[in-house]
C-alpha positions in Angstrom: -48.7 16.3 15.0 -47.0 19.4 16.5 -48.1 18.2 20.1 -46.9 14.6 19.5 -43.1 15.4 19.3 -42.8 16.7 22.8 -44.7 13.7 24.2 -42.5 11.4 22.3 -39.4 13.3 23.6 -40.7 13.2 27.2 -41.5 9.4 26.9 -38.0 8.7 25.5 -36.3 10.8 28.4 -38.4 9.0 31.0 -37.4 5.7 29.4 -33.7 6.6 29.5 -33.7 7.9 33.0 -35.8 5.1 34.6 -35.3 1.9 32.6 -31.7 2.4 31.8 -30.7 4.0 35.1 -28.6 6.8 33.4 -26.0 8.3 35.6 -24.4 11.6 34.5 -20.9 10.6 35.7 -18.1 13.0 35.6 -14.6 11.8 35.4 -13.0 11.1 38.7 -9.6 11.9 37.1 -9.2 15.5 36.0 -7.0 14.2 33.2 -9.7 12.0 31.8 -11.9 13.8 29.2 -15.7 13.0 29.0 -16.3 10.7 26.0 -16.9 12.5 22.7 -20.6 12.6 21.8 -20.3 10.0 18.9 -18.7 7.6 21.3 -21.8 7.6 23.5 -24.9 5.8 23.2 -27.8 8.1 22.3 -30.0 6.3 24.8 -28.0 6.0 27.9 -25.3 8.7 27.0 -22.6 6.2 28.2 -19.5 5.2 26.4 -20.3 2.4 24.1 -18.7 -1.0 24.5 -20.5 -2.9 21.7 -21.7 -0.3 19.2 -24.3 -1.4 16.5 -25.9 0.5 13.7 -29.6 0.2 12.7 -31.3 0.8 9.4 -31.6 4.6 10.0 -27.8 4.9 10.2 -27.7 5.8 13.9 -25.3 3.7 16.3 -26.3 2.6 19.7 -25.0 0.3 22.4 -26.2 -3.2 21.7 -28.0 -4.0 24.9 -29.8 -0.6 24.9 -31.2 -0.8 21.4 -32.2 -4.4 21.8 -34.1 -3.6 25.0 -35.9 -0.7 23.1 -36.9 -3.0 20.1 -37.4 -6.4 21.7 -38.3 -5.8 25.3 -40.4 -2.6 25.0 -41.6 -3.5 21.4 -40.8 0.0 20.0 -41.0 0.5 16.2 -39.1 3.7 15.9 -35.5 5.0 16.0 -34.9 6.4 19.4 -32.8 9.4 18.3 -34.9 10.4 15.2 -38.3 8.9 16.0 -38.3 7.6 12.4 -40.5 4.6 11.8 -38.6 1.3 11.3 -39.6 -1.8 9.5 -36.2 -3.5 9.4 -35.0 -4.3 12.8 -31.6 -5.6 11.8 -28.6 -4.7 13.9 -25.1 -4.4 12.4 -22.0 -4.3 14.6 -19.9 -1.2 14.0 -16.4 -2.5 14.3 -14.7 0.6 13.0 -16.3 2.8 15.7 -15.5 0.2 18.4 -11.8 0.3 17.3 -11.9 4.1 17.6 -13.4 4.0 21.1 -10.7 1.5 22.2 -8.1 3.7 20.7 -9.6 6.8 22.4 -9.7 4.8 25.7 -6.0 3.9 25.3 -5.2 7.5 24.8 -7.1 8.5 28.0 -5.1 5.8 29.9 -1.9 7.4 28.6 -3.0 10.9 29.6 -3.8 9.5 33.1 -0.3 8.1 33.3 1.1 11.5 32.2 -0.7 13.2 35.0 1.2 11.1 37.6 4.4 12.7 39.0 6.3 9.5 38.6 5.4 9.0 34.9 8.1 9.9 32.3 5.9 9.3 29.3 5.1 12.0 26.9 1.5 13.2 26.6 -0.2 13.0 23.2 -0.7 16.2 21.4 -3.9 18.1 21.5 -4.5 17.3 17.9 -4.8 13.6 18.7 -8.2 14.2 20.4 -9.3 16.3 17.5 -8.4 13.5 15.0 -10.3 11.0 17.1 -13.4 13.2 17.3 -13.4 13.7 13.6 -12.9 10.1 12.8 -15.8 9.2 15.0 -18.0 11.9 13.3 -17.0 10.4 9.9 -18.0 6.9 10.9 -21.3 7.9 12.6 -22.6 10.7 10.5 -24.0 10.5 6.8 -22.5 14.0 6.3 -18.8 13.2 6.1 -17.2 15.8 3.7 -16.6 18.7 6.1 -15.2 16.4 8.7 -12.8 14.9 6.1 -11.8 18.4 5.0 -10.9 19.3 8.6 -8.9 16.1 9.0 -7.0 16.9 5.8 -6.1 20.3 7.1 -4.7 18.6 10.3 -2.5 15.9 8.9 -1.1 18.3 6.3 0.8 20.0 9.2 3.6 17.3 9.6 4.5 13.8 9.6 3.6 13.3 13.3 0.0 14.1 12.6 0.1 11.5 9.7 1.4 8.8 12.1 -1.2 9.7 14.7 -4.0 9.4 12.0 -2.7 6.0 10.8 -2.4 4.7 14.5 -6.0 5.9 15.2 -7.3 3.5 12.4 -8.0 6.5 10.2 -6.8 4.7 7.0 -9.5 2.0 7.6 -12.2 4.6 8.2 -11.5 6.3 4.8 -10.9 3.1 2.9 -14.4 2.1 3.9 -15.7 5.2 2.2 -13.8 4.3 -0.9 -15.4 0.8 -0.9 -18.9 2.4 -0.7 -18.3 4.1 -4.0 -18.6 0.8 -5.7 -22.1 0.1 -4.3 -23.3 3.7 -4.4 -21.5 5.4 -7.4 -24.7 7.2 -8.3 -24.9 8.8 -4.9 -23.3 12.3 -5.1 -22.8 12.6 -1.3 -20.9 9.4 -1.1 -18.9 10.3 -4.2 -17.9 13.6 -2.8 -16.9 11.9 0.5 -14.8 9.5 -1.6 -13.0 12.4 -3.4 -12.3 14.0 0.0 -11.0 10.7 1.5 -8.5 10.5 -1.4 -7.3 14.0 -0.6 -6.2 12.6 2.7 -5.0 9.2 1.7 -2.6 10.5 -1.1 -0.5 12.3 1.6 0.3 9.1 3.5 3.5 6.9 3.0 2.8 3.7 1.0 5.1 0.8 1.1 4.6 -2.9 1.3 5.3 -2.8 5.1 2.8 -0.2 5.7 -0.8 -0.8 6.7 -2.0 1.8 4.4 -0.6 -0.3 1.4 -2.4 -3.4 2.7 -5.8 -1.5 2.9 -5.5 0.3 -0.4 -4.4 -2.7 -2.4 -7.6 -4.6 -1.7 -9.6 -5.2 -4.9 -12.6 -3.2 -3.7 -10.2 -0.1 -3.0 -8.3 -0.3 -6.3 -11.6 -0.6 -8.1 -13.0 2.5 -6.4 -9.9 4.4 -7.2 -10.1 3.3 -10.9 -13.6 4.6 -11.0 -12.5 7.8 -9.4 -9.8 8.1 -12.1 -12.5 8.0 -14.8 -15.2 10.2 -13.2 -13.6 12.3 -10.4 -12.8 15.9 -10.3 -9.4 17.1 -11.6 -8.2 17.3 -8.0 -9.5 13.8 -7.1 -7.9 12.4 -10.2 -4.6 13.9 -9.3 -4.8 12.4 -5.8 -5.8 9.1 -7.3 -2.9 8.9 -9.6 -0.6 9.9 -6.9 -1.5 7.0 -4.8 -1.2 4.7 -7.9 2.3 6.2 -8.4 3.3 5.2 -4.9 1.8 1.7 -5.4 3.7 1.0 -8.5 7.0 1.4 -6.4 5.9 -1.8 -4.6 5.2 -5.3 -6.0 1.6 -4.6 -6.4 -0.1 -6.9 -9.1 -2.0 -4.7 -11.5 -3.5 -7.6 -13.4 -6.8 -7.5 -11.5 -7.4 -3.7 -12.1 -6.5 -4.2 -15.8 -8.8 -7.0 -16.2 -11.6 -5.5 -14.2 -11.6 -1.9 -15.9 -10.3 -3.0 -19.3 -9.3 -0.3 -21.9 -11.3 2.3 -19.9 -8.6 2.2 -17.3 -5.9 2.9 -19.9 -8.0 5.7 -21.5 -8.3 7.5 -18.1 -4.4 7.2 -17.7 -3.9 8.6 -21.2 -6.2 11.5 -20.5 -4.0 12.4 -17.5 -0.9 12.0 -19.7 -2.4 14.6 -22.0 -3.2 17.0 -19.2 -1.4 20.3 -20.1 -2.6 22.1 -17.0 -1.4 19.8 -14.3 2.1 18.5 -15.1 2.3 16.5 -11.9 -0.7 14.4 -12.9 0.8 13.9 -16.4 4.1 12.9 -15.1 2.5 10.4 -12.5 0.4 8.9 -15.1 3.4 8.2 -17.4 5.3 6.5 -14.6 2.3 4.3 -13.7 1.9 3.3 -17.3 5.5 2.4 -17.6 5.3 0.1 -14.7 2.0 -1.5 -15.8 3.3 -2.2 -19.4 6.6 -3.5 -18.0 4.6 -6.1 -16.1 2.8 -7.8 -19.1 2.6 -7.8 -22.7 -1.1 -8.2 -22.4 -1.2 -4.9 -20.7 0.5 -3.3 -23.7 -2.1 -4.7 -26.0 -4.9 -3.1 -23.8 -3.0 0.2 -24.0 -2.6 0.0 -27.7 -6.2 -0.6 -28.2 -7.0 2.4 -26.0 -4.9 4.6 -28.5 -1.7 4.9 -26.5 0.7 5.0 -29.5 -1.2 7.9 -31.3 -1.5 9.9 -28.1 2.1 9.6 -27.2 3.4 10.5 -30.7 1.3 13.6 -30.8 2.4 14.7 -27.4 6.0 13.9 -28.0 6.9 17.0 -30.0 6.2 19.5 -27.3 7.4 17.5 -24.3 10.1 18.5 -22.0 13.3 16.3 -21.4 11.8 14.3 -18.5 8.4 13.6 -20.2 10.1 13.0 -23.5 12.2 10.2 -22.0 9.2 8.6 -20.4 6.9 8.8 -23.5 9.8 7.2 -25.6 10.1 4.6 -23.0 6.4 3.9 -23.3 6.5 3.8 -27.1 9.5 1.4 -27.0 7.5 -1.0 -24.6 4.5 -0.7 -27.0 6.7 -1.4 -30.0 7.8 -4.7 -28.6 4.4 -5.9 -29.6 3.5 -6.2 -33.4 0.5 -4.2 -32.9 2.5 -1.4 -31.4 4.9 -1.3 -34.3 2.0 -1.4 -36.8 0.3 1.6 -35.0 3.7 3.6 -35.0 4.3 3.2 -38.8 0.7 3.8 -39.8 0.7 7.1 -37.9 1.7 9.8 -40.3 4.1 11.4 -37.8 5.4 8.1 -36.1 8.8 7.9 -37.7 9.5 11.7 -37.9 8.5 12.1 -34.2 11.0 9.6 -33.1 13.7 10.9 -35.4 13.4 14.4 -34.2 14.1 13.4 -30.6 17.3 11.5 -31.4 20.6 13.5 -30.7 18.6 16.5 -29.5 17.2 15.7 -26.0 19.5 13.5 -24.1 21.7 10.4 -24.3 18.9 8.4 -22.8 16.3 9.8 -25.3 18.7 8.8 -28.2 19.3 5.4 -26.8 15.6 4.7 -26.5 14.9 6.2 -30.0 17.4 3.9 -31.6 15.9 0.9 -29.9 12.4 1.9 -31.3 14.0 2.3 -34.9 15.8 -1.0 -34.5 12.5 -2.7 -33.6 10.8 -1.3 -36.6 13.6 -2.2 -38.9 13.9 -5.6 -37.6 10.3 -6.7 -37.5 8.4 -4.1 -39.9 10.8 -3.2 -42.7 8.3 -2.3 -45.4 9.6 -0.3 -48.4 7.5 2.6 -47.4 9.0 2.7 -43.8 12.5 2.4 -45.1 11.9 5.3 -47.5 10.3 7.5 -44.7 13.4 6.8 -42.5 15.6 8.1 -45.3 13.4 11.1 -46.2 12.8 12.2 -42.5 16.4 12.0 -41.6 16.4 8.9 -39.5 19.3 7.4 -41.6 21.4 10.5 -41.4 21.2 10.5 -37.6 22.0 6.8 -37.4 25.1 7.4 -39.6 26.1 10.2 -37.1 26.0 7.8 -34.3 28.4 5.6 -36.0 31.1 8.4 -35.6 30.8 8.1 -31.8 34.2 6.7 -30.4 34.0 3.3 -28.6 31.5 0.6 -28.5 28.1 0.6 -27.0 24.8 -1.4 -27.3 23.3 1.6 -29.1 26.1 1.7 -31.7 25.8 -2.1 -32.1 22.1 -1.7 -32.9 22.9 1.0 -35.5 25.4 -1.2 -37.1 22.9 -4.0 -37.3 20.3 -1.7 -38.8 22.7 -0.7 -41.7 23.7 -4.3 -42.1 20.1 -5.1 -42.8 18.9 -2.1 -44.9 22.1 -0.1 -45.9 22.1 -1.4 -49.5 18.5 -0.6 -49.9 19.1 3.0 -48.7 22.1 3.5 -51.0 19.9 2.9 -54.1 17.8 6.0 -53.3 18.9 9.2 -55.2 18.5 11.3 -52.0 21.1 9.2 -50.1 24.1 11.4 -49.5 26.9 10.5 -52.0 29.8 11.2 -49.7 28.3 8.7 -47.1 28.1 5.7 -49.6 31.7 4.8 -49.2 31.6 5.1 -45.5 28.4 3.0 -45.4 30.3 0.4 -47.5 33.1 0.4 -45.1 30.7 -0.1 -42.2 29.1 -3.1 -44.0 32.6 -4.7 -44.9 33.9 -4.3 -41.2 30.7 -5.8 -39.7 
């Protein structure tokens, strides 16, 4: 066996040199670079025009590999000498686009070399981006190349634009799509994580090509999987992309239906992340937009335990997160199931009450809306008693002293109109407020 490899290699070289008439051409124009190795056919070493991939994962020029298989009846991969049973040939469209892009860049560089040309030459990093993308497409070992790509586009927005114009987004999205089919493959999964580390840095709007590619069902499903199983960094990158997508008109119904409550559980895990506040904040924003879109989405979130999670996190949250959490609880309480979950939680009423008048005007306004929803649709005797015992009633009365009229004050008046007489009967109700409460009821 040790002797057979040189013989095979010699046979292959003779085959290339004689049958394919290989010419080692050097560029006539000094501005023209020799094609990167991954753009060249391993058989002829010429720039590929119709790249195709065979079962071993190696890409060749179509006419060359067809001659190898079907004219010379070879049953091995020319580059690896691996035995082949499946002689199928798949067009490599992505690599072809990269080659066309590289050729366009070379033409541009040739024009730059002309004294009469006033065009600006591409930066040196452009060639490096092209070479890395071609390696990612053609090699099964993609992680290191994606890491290098990430370090390049982190430099500035010019590099990001260069990457997008070089069809880089399409290359990385193809890696995301492979995660669905090969989620058990560790190498593919790691490549997907690294791809997200690049994609999360790109601008995403409805006019951008990036949004068009990432909003495909296969891509969103892959990102949802990554949100559940990825590393902490990969989950942060994924939720950052989702946060950018909620600023568009993206329809979340597919991913909610496809992933079910597992999708909401993964979002709630990020909300609970005490180490990475950015991931937590992004997850809150994504949840708000998804729940706004549909009451069905709220029901899935409630089923995933959203009300309990939010109530338990509310106490120690800062101002920004507190407002977002209250907003989410308000959206959930617009459903009967959400109100039920709130009042059944031992700290539900007290958690909302504590944030009223102590965080911000926005937090107070949302807190009153939550209390109003409960008083209007779920006014059990136990709930009304808890509101009196935990200080909700006292804070609502304080809001009545605010000068002027507002929607928040109107809700407070309606609450007392519905339940003021019930609260007055309790011994713990402040005696000096009974007359004031009577005045409010009379005037309303």
